[in-house]
N, C-alpha and C positions, 0 to 999 in steps of 0.2 A: 551430490548437490539436492537441493530443497526442491521438491514441485508442490506447484498449488493445484486442489482437483479443480476439472472441468470449469464449471463456470466459476471459480473464482480467478483463474488462468484467464480465461478471455474481459474480468474486468479491467487482468492486471494490465494485463496490450494495449487495451482503449485505454488506460492512463499513460501509457507511455508512449505510443504513438502518437499520444493528441500534446504534451509535452514536452515545453520546450524546459529542454532541459538544463541551457545555461542561465537561463535568469525564469522562473514560472512564473507565467499572467496569474490571475484572478480567479479565468474564467479553467483555468488547465486541476482548480480544487474538486472539483467536481466529479470529475472520476475516480478519484483517490477517496474520496469519502465512501462514495459505493459502492469500492471494493474494501474501505474498511465497514460501512455494516454490513456489508453480503457476512462476510471473512467472522463480524461477531455476530449473524445470527443462524449464522452455520456451524457454529462452533467451528470453525478451519483452523489449525494445528500450521502456526509460521510462528516462530521466533520472533521478538521484531530484530536478530542480528543476522535468522537467515531471508529475513528482507532485505537488508541492508545489501546480504551478498550479490541479490538477485538484481536489483536498483543496479547498482555498480558493474553486473554482469552488462546492465542495459543500455550504458553510457551514462550516467548521474555520478560524477564523482565524488570522491568520497565520505565526502566534507553536506553534501543535499541525498544523500541516500542516507546515510546517519537522520538528519535531519528530519527528511519522508518517515525512517524506521521509529524516531517517537514519536511524529505524529502520528502511527497508525500505531502504536503500545495507547499511547495516552486516549484516543477513540476509540480503540477495542472496549477498553474499559470504563468506557462515559456511556455508553452501546449498552454491555452486559451489564450494568447496572442498572441502567432502566427496565431493562428489562424482567430482573425481578418480580 
């Protein structure tokens, strides 16, 4: 099972706890973006497929988990590009 470092795990848990899993609200994205930003800046090694797995384990359906893992992958790329 994939594991997140301590701070990344806390940010992930905050996102999961505050998010409406059946239909995300606009305000649900902020904690997810904080998670992505932290992972990019701290070079957390989490493949999108592993994140999808973690999201599904925490109650997101497969479609939503896949979408969020795609957003995560794109977000990592954007943040890392801005850090260069």
